[in-house]
N, C-alpha and C positions, 0 to 999 in steps of 0.2 A: 526352174529357167526354161522358156520355150526358145524355139529356136525354128525358123522358117528355112529353106529350102532358097541359097543363093540366086541371087538373079542377074543376070547376064549384065557386064559394062558396058557402056558404052560411050568410049572415049569421046568421040563425039559430040555426043548433047552433055551442055549443063549441067551442073545441079546444082542444089541448093549449099549441100556441105561441102564441098569444093569450092565454090565460089565464095563464101561463107571463111574457107580455108586463106580463100587469092586475098581478099579484103582486110583478112586479119594479119598478113604478112608472113600466112605459112607457103610449105612449099608441094605438100599434095592436093596437086591439084593439076590438071590436064590444061592444054594450050588453048583450045576454046572458053573454060572457066578463065583463066588471063583475061584472053578478049574482051570478056564479058564483063569482067572487072574493070579492066580500063575503059571500057567504056562508061562506067559507070563513076567511073573517078574523081568526076567532080559533084557526084552528087549526096545530097543529104543524107541518104539513107547510110551512105558507107560510115559517115564518123557516127553517128545515130549507132549504127551495130558495133562498133567499137564501144562509144561505151555503154551500152547496154552487157558488152560485156562485162568490162572493170568493175561497173555497179555490182552484177551477179558473184564475183570473187567478194569484193567489199561486205556484201548481204550474206555470203557465207560466212564470212569472219564474225560477224555480228550476229548472226544465230549464234554460233559455234561459242561465243564469248559471253554471250551474253544471257541467251536464252538456255544453252547447255545441250545445243540439239548436234549430237552424231552420227546421226543418218541424212543422209543427204541422195537424192534421184534427181538428174537432169532428164529431162525428157527433150526428145531431138536434137542429144548432145554434140554432135557434128563430129565432124575431125579434131583431136587431141591438140591442143593448143595451150602450153603453157604460159603462167601456172593454169593448170585441170583442176577440177571440182577437187576432188581427194588430194592435190598438191596443200591447198588450203585447209582443209578438213582436217587433216591428219598431225599436222604441225603441231594444235595445241591437245590433240590425243591422238596414237597411234593405233588406237582401235576402232576409227570412226570408221565407218561404212557408206561406202557410196557406190549408187548404180544408177549406169549409163543406160539410156536407149532411144536407139535408132535403127531406122529400116532400109537405111542405105547400105548398099555391101560394103565399099570400101571403108565407112565407120565403121563396120561391122570387124571386118579384120586388125584395122588398128585400135580397135577398143578390147576386145578378146586377146592382144597384144601387149595390153594394161598387166592382166591379170597374174600375170609371171610371178609377182612377186607378194607380199601378203593376202590372205583370204581374206580379204576387208573390202576388194573390190568388184564391183559384178558388170555384167554386159548381157542386155538383152536387143535379139531385133524386132523385136515386137511392135505391131504397127503403135503409133499412140494414139491411133483413132478407136482402137480396142480397149474401151476400158476396162472391162470385164478380166480381157488378159493380164492389161498392167496391173492394177490391183494385185491380181496371180503374182505374180512377178514377186513384187516390190514385199508384199506377203511371206513368200518364199527365203526371201533373204533378209530380212529384217524387221524388229520386233515393233508390230502395231500400233502396242501400248505406250513406247517410249515416244521423245519427241521429234518428228522428222518434218525433211525440208523438202519439198518438190519443187525445181529450178525450171522455168521455163521460159524462157529467152530466146527472142530472136528466133522462135521456132513457129508461132501462130499465124504470124504473117505469111507464111506459105501455105496454111490450113484455109481452102473457102468456107468453114462450117467451123471455122474454130470456137467462137461462142457453144453452139452444141457440144463439142468436145469437150471443152474445161467444165460444163455443166453438169457434161457425164463422168468423168475425174472430179468433179466436186463432191459428187451426190455419192461417191463410193471410197474417198478419206475419211481418218479417221476422225472425228474433234479433237477439235488443239494442232491438225497438223498447219503447219508452216508452208505458205508461195512466195516466191520470190519468181517475178514479173516483169518482163518487160514487153514494149510492143512499137514499133513504128506506126509512128501516126500524119496525115496529109494538113493536121490543120494549121502548122506552122508556115511551109512553104507548099501549097498546094501542088503549083503547077509543077515546081521542079520535084516533089513527089510523085505527083501519076505519070509524071516524063519517064520519071527511070522504072516506075512499075509498067510501062507501056514494053520501054526494053525487054523488061523480063519475062512476060508474056510471049512476045515476040521470038523469045528464043525460046520457048517452050518451057517456061516456069512461071507459073499461075502469083501474083505477088498481092495481099491484100492489107494496107494499113487503112487504121481506123483509126474516127476520132474520139475526142475526150468521153461522150458520151455508151459508146456502145463497147468503150474498153472498162469502164467505170462499170455496167452493167454484168460484164464477164468477172469482175471482180466481186459481185455482192454478196456471196456466202462468206467472206472473210472480215475482218476486224483488220484494217491498213492502222499498221504504225504510221504513227507523225511522222512528216507530214502528209501521208497519205500518197495519191498518186502528183506525181512530183517528174522534171525531167532526168534521169539517168545520171547526166553527169553534177545535179545539182545536190544528191544524198551521200553523205550526209550534209542535214544545209549548214553545220555549224564549223568547214572544214578548217583545219590550222594553217596558221601559213604556209607553213612549210608545202602544203598542197601544189602551191607556184613553182616548185621545185620538182612537184613530182614525187617527194619522198613518202608524205604520210599523207592518212585518211581523215585524220579525224574523230570526233565525239565518242575519242577511246578506243576505238578502233588503231588493230594490230598495223604494223606496215609494214609494205611489201613494194619491196624494190622492183619486181615486174608486173606491176600494177601502171607503172610509166603515169606523166603526166596526165590531166583531166584538161577538158576544155573550159574555160574561164566560166563562174557561174553565169557572167552578166550574158553568154553567150544564148541562143536559141539553142533549140537542138529536135529533130526529129522525131523525138520517141520519148513515150511518156513508161513509170518505174515503179515500183511498190514493191512492199513486202505485210503479208497481211497473213491471218493465223482464222483457221475455221471456226468461226464462232456458233454454237446449237440454234440460236435464236436468230441468227442469219441465213441458214442452211435451209429454211422452210421452202422458199423460194427456187431450192436445186433440189427437194424429193419428192 
């Protein structure tokens, strides 16, 4: 596993990881992160990120229960926030493996703290734009011939060349690998989302909401599960009535009390989400 020299922590400069922690109600952030989160309290980005995280948890459940996936990689994992990917993956299979990847110094400290229990959880502070090293890190701890899922949720928006980064990773993933993907969009509330993005840029955090066409192009190498690209709170598309009370997640997916209530399906949300499997016939454009 690769390890980079630690960067100095600047408590006066907000970071995406600490801001995300503030958005999700975590405690691992500094005062400037809280100030920025409060400034965006009414932004549609905040619920979009929260629901994207809940979607990712449900997707991990689904892939574990319905497709036998027991190896998960989370790119741009951020500061741990229960339930984490490994918490979900290990419930049906205690030997499930999880690799967390994030280059943020504080995230790295928290990530390595997760490794004190079973030898099935791993962390690397590799820059996710370094596709060759990322795949090397994955291969070092996982079986590349067995089912594998890569989670990219609430991450691509922070990367200016995210389409090229994802294409580079896709070209190196094994055929059959799964992708759990979410991305904030400016299609539904363009003025609100662009205003929030500008607030983030002024705080020194570049942010890149994208439209459906660009997000669809990023997923071109994958065969998407029905209903294809959808708002994260609308997946699965046929939830149980218990979802109104925040207890169920429908469509045969295990219940997680920590998932909490989703937005009502009729509400718009400034994000897209999808689960896809890398398909050999769709990979031609990425090779």
